[in-house]
Every structure is written in structure tokens, then in C-alpha cells.
N, C-alpha and C positions, 0 to 999 in steps of 0.2 A: 369592076369586081370589088375594089376597095370601097367604092361608094356604097355598094349594096351592104357590105359588112358593117360600115359605120352606121348606116340606116338601121340595120338590125340591132346594133348596140344601143342606139338612141331609143328604139322602140322598147327594147328590153328594160332600159333604165326607167322609161316612163311607167312601165308596168310594175317594176320592183322598187321604184324610188320610195314610195310610201312605206312598204313593209321594212325595207332596209333602214330607213330613217327611224321608223318606230322601234325597230330592233336595237339600233344603236342608242336610241333614247332610253329604252328600257334597261339596256345594259348599263348605260351611264347612271340611270336612276338607281340601279341596284349597287353598282360598284362604288360610286362616290360615297354614299352613306355607309356602305359596308367597310370601305377603306378607312373612313373616318372613325368608325367603331373599332376596327382593328388597331388603328394608330393610337387610339385612347388606351386600349388594353396593353399595347406594347409599352407605351410610356409609363403606364401605371405599374406594370410588372418590372420594367427595366430601371426606371428611376429609383425605385426602392427595392432593388434586388436584395432579397433577404432570405438566405438559405437556413435551413435547420442544421446547425453545426453542433455535433455532439460535444458534451462536456467530457473532458478527459481527467481521469484520476490517476495520480502518480504516487509512487512510493517516495520515501525520502531519498535524496542523493546520498551515495556512499561517501562518507567523509574519510579521507586518507590523510594521515599525518605520522611522522616518525614517532614510535612508541605506542601507537594505537593498537589495541588487541585485534588481531586478524590472522586467520590461518588460510592456507591455500584452498581448502574445501569450501570455506565460507565465501571467499572471493569468487570462486568459480560459480557458486550458486547465484551470487549477485550479478555476475556478468551474463549468465544464462537468462536470468529474469529480465535483464535490460536488453536482451536480444543481441548481445555481442557474439561474434563468430570467431573461431580460431582462424588466424590468417594463414593462407597457403604460401604467401610470399611476403612482401613488405606489408606492414600494418597500415591500414587505411581507416578512416573514421568508422567506428562500429565494429572493429576487429581487435584481436589481441594475440600475443604470442607468449608462450610459457616455456621456460626451461627450468624444471624443478621448482624452486621457490622464487625464481626471478620472473617477473612479468613485465611485458611492454603492452600498454593499453592505449589505443588511439581513441581518445574521448571524442564524442560527437559534440558539436555546438548545441547548447540548449538554453532555454529561458528559465531562470529561477526567480525566486521572490525578490532577489537583490539585483536583477538585471540579467543580461545575456552573458553566457560563458562561451568563449571561443573554443573551437576545436583545438585539442592539444594532445600530444603523445607523452604519456607518463611512463616512467620506469620505476619499479619498486621491488624491494627484496623483503621476504618474510623469513624471520628467524625466531624460533622459540615462541611461535604464536603471536608475534608482533611485527609491525612494519618497522624495519630498521633503516632503510634508505628510500627516499622519494626524490626523484629527479625529473626535470624536463628532459625527455629522451633526445630531443634535437639539439639542445644547447648544452646539456650536461649540468645545468645549474640546479643546485639543491633547492627543494621546495619545502616550505614549512607546513603547507597544507594544500590539498586539492580535493575537488569533488568530481565524482563520476555522474553522468546524466542519469536521472532516476528511471526506474522501470515503470512502464505504464501498466497499471493493474486493473483498470476498469474503465468502462465507457458508459455515460449516461445519455441514452438516446431519447429523441422525441417520438412523435407518432409515426414519422416516416421511416425510421430505422435507417437513416442515411449516414454513412461514414464519409466525412469530408473535412479537409483542412484548408482553410482559405489562405491563398498566397497572392502576392503581387507578382507581376511579370519579372521584376528585377530579382526576385527571390529564386527564380527557376534558372537552371543551367541554360546558357545561351543556345547550346546545341538542341535542347528540348524545344525551345520556342521556334527556332529556325527550321529544325528538322520536321516538326509537326506540319509547318506550312509546305515544306518541300514534298512531303509524302501525301498530304491530304488536300492541299489547296495552294498550288504554286503561284496562282495569280491573286492571292488573297489581298495583297496591298493595292491592287489595281481595279478589281471588279467592284460592282455596286451591290453585292449580295447574291447575285446569281451569275453563273458562268454559262453563256449560251452554247459554246462549243461542247462543253460537258453535257449539257442538257440534250443537245441534238444527238450526241453519241448514245446517251442512255435511251432517248426516245426511239431511235432506230432498233436498238436491242430489244426494247419492250414490244415494239410493233412486230418484230420478227418472231418473238416468242408468243405473241398473243396475250400477254399478261405482263404485269410489272415485275421485272427480274433484276433491274439495275438502276442505280441512282447516279445522278451527276451533281450531287450536293456539294456546295461550298462549306467552309467552316461555319459561316453564318447560318446556312440552312441546317446544318447539323445541330447548332445551338438552338435553333427554332424548334426542332424535333424534341429536344430534351426539355425545353422550357414551356412550350405552348401546345404541342400536338401529341396525339397518341402514336402507337407504333404501327398502325395500319398502313397499307400501301394502296393508294388509289389516285386517280388523276385529280379529283377534287382536293384531296389532302395535299397533293403535290402543288396545286395552284395556291392553296393557302400558305404553304411553306414558302413559295417564291415571293408572294406578296408581302408576307411578314418580314422576310429577309430584306427586301427592298426598303421597307419602312425602318427597320433597325439601322441599316446602312445610311439611310437619310438622316436619322436622328442622332446617331452616335458615332464616335471616331473608332478607328480600327483598334486602337489600344484597349478601349473599354470593351469592345466585342471579344477580343482575343483573351482578355483577362477573365471575362465571364465564362468563356469556353473552357479554359484550362481548369476552372474550379467546378464546372458542372458536368463535364463529359463522363458518362458511365463506363467504368473500366473493370468491373468484377463484382462478385457476390460471395458472401460467406454466410450461409444459413439465411436468416432474415435480414441481414445487413447488406445494403447496396453500397458499393465503393464508388464514390464520385470524385473526380478531379485527380490530377497527377500527383499532388502531394500525398493524399491519402493512399493512392495506389502504390506509391513508392514504399510507404510503411507496410502496406498489406503484402506486397510481393517480396520485398527485399529486407524489411525490418529496419530501414534507416531513412534518414532525411533525404528529401529529393535533391538538395544541394550537393549531396555526396555521390550522386549517381555518375557512372562512367558511360562512355558511348554505347557499349553493349546493352546496359540496363535501360538507357534512354530509348534505344531502338526497339526493345521489347515492349515498353509502354506505348510508344507511338504505334507500333504494329497492332496492339490490342484495340485501338480505336475502331478498326474495321470489323472486329467481332470478338468481344471479350469472352464469350462462352466458347466459340469455335476455336479460338487460339489460346484458351486457358492453359498456361504453362504447367499447371499441376495435373490436369486431366489429359492434356494432349501435348506433352513436351516436345515430341518430334515436329509436330505441326507448328508449335510456337517457335521452335528454333529456326525452322525454315523461314517463317514469316519475319523473325528478327533479322536474319541475315539478308533477306531481300530488302528490308528497310535500310540496313547498313549500306547496301550497294546503292540505294537511292541517295543516301547521304553523300556517298562518294561521287556519284554521277552529277550531283548539283554543287560539288565543290565544298561541301561542309566539312569533310574529313579527307585526309590524304590516304594513299595506298597503304602506308605503314599502319596507320590507325585501323583501317578497314581489316587488314589481315590479322592484326592483334585482337580486335574485338570479335571478329567472326570465329576465332579459335577458342574463345572463352565459353565455359558452360553457362547455362541459364542463370545459375547462381541465386535461385529464389529459395526462400525459406520453405521447409516442408509443410508447414501449416500457416494459415493466414494469421498475420500479426494484428488481430483485432481483439485484444483482451477485453472481456466483459464479465464482471462479477467473478473474477478468479478466486477472490477471497470473500465470499458473501457475508460471513459473520463480521469481519472487519469493516466491510463496506456499509453494513447496517449501522455500525457505530459512527462512521463518517457522516452518514445521512442524519443521524440523531443530533450530532453536534452542529452540523451546518444549518439545521432547521431553526436554530436560535437566531440566525441572521438571514436565511433565505427560505422562500417557499419552494416546494418541490418543482413547480413549473418554472422557477427561476434557475434551477439546476439542470434540468434535462434539456438537451438541445439548445443550450445557451452559449455554447462555444467557450465555456470557462475552462481554465486549467486549475485543477484542485491538487494542491501539494499536501500529501498526508505524511504521517510519521511512520508508516509501515516499513519494517526492514525485511525485504523479501527472504533473505537468508534465515533470519530468526523464525519467520513464519513457516518456511519449508522445513527447517530443522525441528520445529515444534510438532509439525504434522508427522514427521518421520518418527520422532521420539514417542509420541502418543501411540502410534500404530504398533511400534516395536514393544513398548512396555506392556500394553494391554494384552498383546498376544502371549506374552510370557506368563500371564496369570493362569494359563491352563483352563481348567473347567470353570473357574470363577470369572472368566472373561465373558461368558454367555450373558447376553442382555445388558451388559455394562455400557454406560455412556460416559462421556468425559467432556471437560472444557478446560481451556488453557488461556491464560493472559500473561503476556511478557511485556514489561515496561522498561524504559531506560532510567538509569539512576544518574543524577538526581532530578532530571527535568520532567519526569512523568509522561514522556512520549510513549504511546502504545506501539510497540514494535511488532507484536503478533497477537492474534486473537482467534481462537478456535471455538466454534459453537457446538461441535459434536464430532463423533468419530469419522463421519463422512464429511470432511472439511470443505469439500467443493460443492456440496449440496446446500442450497438455501432451505430455510425452514426454521424450526424451533432453534433459537440461538441461546443455548444454555449458558454461554459466557455472560450474557446480558440479562437473560430473563428467567433462568432457573434459580429461584431463591430457596435455599436449603439451610437447615441448621448448621452453623459453622463450628460447633463443638469447641474444642480447646483453642482454636484460633483466637478466641476472644481474650484468653488469659493474659497475654502481654499488655493489654490495655487496662486490665484490672491492676496489674503491677505498676503500670505507668502512673496511675492515679496515686498510688502509694509513694512511689519514688519521686514524684513531683513535690512531695513534702519532706525534704531531706532532714528537717529537724525532728521528724518522727520516724521515718523509715529509711532503711538502706538495704543493700543486698545481704548485709550481715544481720538484719533484724530476725529475731526468733518469732515464728508464728505457729499456731496450733494446727497440727494435722490430726484432728480428733473427730469422732463421729458427729454427724449433723442430723438433726431430726426437727423439721419445721412443719407446723400444721398449715394446711391450705384452706382457702375459703370454702371449698366444696366438702370439707370434712376429712379429706385424705391427708396423708403426711408425706412430705418430701424427704426421702432418706437417701442421699447420693452416696456413692462408694468410690474408692480409688480403683483404677483399672486392675491393680495387682491384688485387690481385696484386703490389703493390709492397712493398718493405722500406724503412723510413724512418729507420733508424739510431737515434741518441740523440734522444729526444723528451721534451717536458715531459709530466708526468703528466696535466695538464689537456687537452692535445691528444690524448693517447691515448684518453681517455674521450670527448671531444667528437667525435672522428672514428671512434670504435668500432673502433680498430685491434686486431685479434685477437692478433698476435704480442706487442705490448707488454703486453697484459693477461695473457697466459700467463706471460711472464717475471716480471711483478710478482707474480702469484699463486703461482708456484713459489717465489719468494723469501720470500713471506709464509708459505707453507704451506697446501696445499689443505685440510687439516683445519680450519684456522681459518675459512676461508670456509664450509666445511660447518657448523661449529659455529654460526656466525652465522645461517645460513639455518634451521637446525633450532631455534634459539632462538625462532623465531616460531610454533612448535607447529603446523606445517602438517599433522601427522598422518601423516607418511611418513618413512622413512629415506632419507637422501641418500648416494649412493655417492661417496666422495672421490677419484674419478679426475681426472687433469688436465683432461679434457674438461669437467668441471664448470665450469671457469673461463670456458668459452665457452657455457654454458647447456645442457649435456647433463643436464638434470634436468627431469622431467615434472611440470608443475604446471597447475592449472586457472586460468582467469581470476580466479576468486574468490581463490585462493591468491596470485596476483600482486598483486591489489588489497590483500590483507593486508600483503604485503611493502612495497609502495610507499606505503601509508598511513603507514609509519614516517617517510619523508621529508616527506610532506605534513603530518604532525603535528609537524614541527620536531624530529625526533629522539626521538620517544616511540613506543613500541610500543602501539598502540591497537587492541584487538580490534574487528573489524567486527561490527556488530549490526544485526538487522532488526526487533527488537521493543523497544518502549519500556516497555510494561507491560501488565498484564491486570487487568480489573475483573470482579468476579463479578456474578451476576444481580441482586444487591441494591444494586449501585452502589458496592461497597467495593473498594478497590484491593488486589488479592491479591499482585501481584508487580511490582516495578520492575526494569528491566534497565539499570543505569547503566554508566558507562565507568570502568574503572580503568586509566589509562595507565601505561606503564612508567616507570622512574625517570629515564630520559633521561641515561644515562651518557656518551653520545657526541654530545651536542647540537651542539657546535662542529664536529665532523667531519661530522655530517649536514648542517650548513649549507654546508659547503664542497662536498659532493657535490651538494646542491641547486643551488648556484651553477653548478657545472660542467654540470649538466643544463639549466640555463637557457642555457648557451652551446651545448649540443646543439641547442636550439630556435632560437637566434639565428643560428648560422652552421654548425651541424653537420648530422647526418643528418636532423634534423627541421626544417630551415630553411624548409620549405614552409608551416609554420604562420604565419610572418611574411608570406610572400608571399600568404597567403590573407586577410590583413587582421587577424590576431589578434596582431600584434606587441605591442600595448599590454597584453596580458595578462601579459607577461613569464613565460610558463608554463615549467615545467621538465618534462622528459620524456626518454624513451629508446625508440628503435626496437629491434625484435628480429626476427631471421629464423632459422629452423632450417635444418638441412642440406637442400640441394636445393630450397629455397623451399617446403617443405611447410606451414610455419606463418608467418604474418605477425602481428606483435605491435606494439602501442604502449601505453605507460603514461605518462600525463602529468597534471599538476595545475596548477590556477590557485590563486588565493588562497582560494577557497571550495569547490572541487570537484576530485575525482580521477576520472579516467576510464581504464579499462583495456579495450582492444579486442583480440580475437583473430579472425583470419580464416584459414580453412583448409578442408580437406575431411574428411568422415567416413571416407573410404576411405584417407586418408593419402597420397594421390597429390600430386605437386607442383602448386602453384597458379600458378607463374610470378610470384609477388608477393613483394616485399621488405616489411619493416615499413613503410618509407616510402611504398610504392606501394599498399598494401592497407589495413592497420589504421589507419594515420595518416590516410587519407582519411575514414574513418568518424569518427575523433576530431575532425578539423577541422570536419566538417559538424555534429557534435553541439555543439561549443563555440561555434559561430556562433549556435546557437539558445539555449543556456543563458544565463541572466543572470549570467555569471561576473564575478568581480572580480580585479584584477591581483594577482600574487604578489609580495609584498614581504617576503622573509625577514628576521627580526630580525638586527641587527648585533652584539648583545651577544656578547662573547667572541671577536670577529673584528676583525682589523686589516688594512688594505689598504696595500700598498707596491708600488713600481715595481721590476720586476726585468728583468734581461737574459735573454731567452729562450735565448741560446746556452749559458749556464752556470748559470742560476737564481740568480745573485747580485744584490745590491741595486743598483739603478740610479736614473735620474731620468726624469721625464716628458719632458724635452726631448731625451733621448738617442734616437738612431735605433733603431727596433725595440723600444724598451722597452714592457713590458706591465704593467698594474696587475692584481695578483692578490690575493685574500683569503687570510689565514693565520689559524691559531689564535693568539689573542692571546698574545704573549710568545715566539712561535716563528718570527717573520719572520726572513729572512736578515739578517745584520749585516755580512758581508763585502761591500764595495762594489767594483763593476766600473767602472773609469774609462771615459770617453768624451771626445769632442772638447770638449764643454762643460766637463767636469771640468778638462781641460788649460788651457782659457781662464781658468777661475776661478783655477787654480793660478798661471798666468802673471801675471794681474792682482794676485793676492795677493802674489807675490814682488816685483812692481814697486812696490807700495805700501810694502813694507818698505824 
């Protein structure tokens, strides 16, 4: 019987030998070159594994120091913008506790332009709108200065719209690395890319169902799906997956494979942005660094690997919670956590942020300025998806307060609010950092950026520069100089005549230079400008490199020059910076994907040739605020700021302007219509309202201009000569040192002194 069976087998082999050998030969002939081709593709992709990593744009870090202006509302805005949460128990990185004006803030570790800053818990007290005490909360040691990690305000994506943060394995919590293997691939360290037992189990399930319903994929195979294959399910695809996994395991060590996996795995979606890798997922779901995650958070992320959409904790919180707790039990079963940690972690809520923490173009007008300034050194394709960290100058609290002030003030205009647009620029004094920039009433919408691109006549905002040209010649002009406020009638080239008027319709005769500026008298300004020479005024304005040619017509003296709010901020930064031309900047520096500082954008102020004259103009603009066209600032309760500023209104009230500064911030506001129709608003009734509302919110400090190079004397306003404080009508004015009047004008008190002096003789 056995002999017959063997004979049958021998016969069968003789019949099938050729087809079988041909089949094996054909299979080998296909598999060998196919495998070589796949191996080449694997090496090409894996050797130069290069993901599109978005560039991240950050606000400036919040600088804390005793004496620094700061109130509780502003601090809370900063914390919210940086995704800090109120602690429910002890503070942990990314949380804070508040008790009235006392704060404990657990700062997260972060990378700045000067290196990495470690996590630290800070304690501070706010009294009277200032930081009074700043301590290391753990040691109680007083601190001279500290910074909070900056808010992420935008993301610059490439074509794939992938959110990813590249990390090394050592940067991840140990529980995340070991827990991932315990749940997804317990034999990861021992298999060679495929797990036969898991494959057999999945194969049986698929045969039973008559279709592919289950996978037995290892971590390596999951990585292959993400890097090389589509999302389909078929036996051919499964074969490719296994073959590529074997090739990867043959070519690369386990550490390289696992590191690629933790950076590539898909873990969520926000709109068009796909979230890849555990570091990006940590920020997306929890709003904090992956290093700061606890066991419950780690279990949720590991659980999402099986199905980011199905277990989405925002859309299916109950399902996500059950999955997380199942993963925690697997952590416990494999000895990664003990029973106490399991019980504690399982009792925690999901703890995710209500919205995905992937900010993108939150402040589009400001981001446009950032791009403009970066284009001087980087092409657009070098910014998007380059993994850069861009540190900007934006102060989130100032930006949000400006948006709120703009909305509130414009709504208060009543019927005049219809169709009105606005733009706001806020800068830091004296370094010229742009803290806030609003391009329109709908601050969140990209589009026409009025702060940068709406060039409108600036009206009386030009006048301080006319007076600066005069006061830069102290041998000829001072604030006590008498100038003519008399009618002006100038023929034009087209045969018409230019006949400007004062806003009040009056002519004031001989007036002090200080009064002409304080009251914004047009006729006095024109007479002064014509005497100085319009070309000199034009030359001064063009020296600020505003990027446009200015026509030297006499009407320039009353603001017939079209500038954007950003241009005006650049001009007025000169006065705010104490007579130094400081370029406005929106970028502090750029760090590459490896943490190295590529570029720093510092400030190179001008030489300050007319500092003393600038201080006189600033003092005069403080009088504008105290008793001139901007006196409503004091009436609004901001008199203690001693702010300096100037209102501006273009012809027929088409444009309403105000530019003003305190000791630490400059604000420029424009209000008008896109169709250039009249608004019915003066500078004092439109833009100034926005400025007042804004500076009520900002933690501003008083303006105290330096007195070096300045002397104060009493003068007789009738003739500008030296007088005494006791003389009727005498006024104390500042002068460039060495140029105060020496001719004395007598008064009754002088005659009494003379009489007593003669009697004594």
C-alpha cells in the first residue's frame, strides 16, 4: 500500500515538476527584482526621511520683573493666549492658580532665542497695576526677572497641511515609549517586522468574515502604511506591507524605526490640518508639551492609535474615556504602572482642551507684517513647512485689548458708526517693537490690511514735524517764539488759490509757537512752515524712509500727504523714543528646526541729532493732551499718564486720526471709510475715542521725558521775554539749554523790587 502511494507521488512529481519549477522560477524572477526595487525605495525614503514640519510663529515671551506695569486682567489674557489652564489642585507646567492679585504660574520649559528655559513655578503679586513681588515659588528666592513661555499665534504650513513636531525618543516620557509597545506591539523588540502569530489570528478572522476585517500589524507595519501605502485593505497590499516591513527591519535598527513611528503616526484632524506624531498630538489635545503629560494623558494618546476618528475625545468623549482606561489597564497588566497609579489615572477626566490648539493666522494683519519683514531674509518657500520657530514682538494682551477697545469705541459712535472702518498700531517705547496691529474692524479676517496699506491724508498729525524743524534751530526758534496766525492766500499752478482756514474760523494774530501747536492752528503753522521752507519739512519726513516721495506743496504743512497708520507709527516712534529714529519691527529672531538661532532682528536707533528739540515737541504734545485738542484724555481719567499726542483730521472729515504715547507704549488710530466719504468725525471725536478706550485697558506707565539739555524759565506770553513766576500771566516754558531768553520784561513786582532797592540805598 505504501509502495503504491509512493509510486503515485513519484508519478505526480514527474507530471508537475516542470510546472512547479517554472512557477517557482517565475515567482523568483518577479520577487527578486521587485524586492530589489522596493528595497531601493525604502532606503531612498528612509535614509533621507524628511517631513514637512510647519513653521511656528510665536508672540513675545511675557517679561516679568518687580516694578513692571501689569494688571490682573492683562496677565489673564496673556495666560489664556499661551494656553495656560487654571489648576484644580497643585500647579503643574502649563497651569496657574490665582488668589485675588496673587498668582502662582507653573511655566513650561521652552526654547527662546537665548537658549532653553527650564520649567519653573513663579509666584507674583500685583499691586497698583504693577508687579510688586516675583519669587521662585518652590525655593522662595526673589527673582529680578523671569519670562513666561510665549503664545503660539500662527502656523505656516506647506502643501500637505501636516501638523508635526519632530522629537527624539529621549524627549518623550518613558511611559509613552514603553506603553506604546505594550499596547500595540509587545514583541516589537524581538520580531523582524512581522508577527506571524498576529497575522494568523487576523487571517482566521478575515477568512471567517469573507473579507478583510482585522489586521495583525506590528509597529513597523503601521509605519509602512503611513509612509509608503494607501489606506486600502487587500491581500496584495498586505503582502507589500509585510515585505516592506521586513526590508525596513533588515536595514534599520529598532530605535530608528520607533523614532520614525512616534513622529509619523496620524493622531487627529483639525479642519484641513492633519496631526502627526505624539508631540503635535499633545499640543493639539492638551495644549502642552509632551514631556509634561501624565499617565492618563499618555494612555489617551496611545489609545488613539487604533482609531483617531473613532476615539476622538472631543466628538466621542465616552468612547475615548473607555479606550483610555482600557489602555491604562494594559499598562498595569504589563507592569508599567502600579495599582495606585492605575486607580488615580482612571479617575481623572479626559482633561483635553475644548478646541484644537493649532493656531493659524489668529492675527492676520500682524502676520502679514511679519511676512513682509521676513521676506528681506527669507523666501516664502523657506518659511512655510521649514520647521522654523519665528519669535515675534506681538503682545497678545495688547492685541486683544486693542480689538476690544476698537469694537467698543466704534459702537459708541451711534449712527456715525455705519460704514466706518479703522486700523490700530501699538508699539513699545522706546524699542519700536510692534505689540499689536489691527487691519480692520473684523480683526480675525484676512483681507485688506488698512494698518499697512490704507494710505490716507494725515492732516494735523504732520504739524509736530513742522515745529520740530523750527525747534531744531534753537538760535532762531523756541516754544516762546511769536509767529503769525494770519490769513493765507497762495496762488496755485492751476490758477486757483489755496486759502486755508483755522478749524474755529478765527484769526488769532501773534501767538506763541507752543499755543499754535497746542491748539492746532492751521494759519500759524503755514506761516511758520513757509518761513522754514517746505522742502525742509519734506526732507525730514522722507528721512524716515517711508518708501514714497512726498510732494513739497504748501498744503504738506497741513497734512496733505497720504500715509498708512503704520507709517504714522514709524514717524511718532521718533518722539516716543526720545528723539531717536527707531525702525519698527515685528520679528525678534528665527530658530531653525535643530534649535539653532538663524537670525536676530535687533534695533539700530538713529544718532539722535535733535534730541533736545524732540523733547520740546513732546512737551508741547503733552500740553495738547492737558489743555488742547486732546484734553478729553484727562477728562476720561487718564491724566496721570501725562501722555503726549496729536489729533488729525483730513479735509471734510474723511479721516480721523490720533497718535499718542505714554511712558511705555505708542498707539496710532485711524478711523475712516473705504469709499473715502466723509465720516462727520474729527480726530478728537473718532480716533481719540478708540485710543482712550485702549489706554484705559493697557498697563501703561506715565510719560516722564528726560530733562537733560533742557532748562525751564518763566516768560511773558505777550512778547516771549524773560519774566517771573509772580508776574501776572507769566508762563513757565522749557528751552534748549543755553538758549532761554535773557531780555527781561518788567512787571509790577519788578517795580516794587526796584523801589525797595532804591530806598535801601
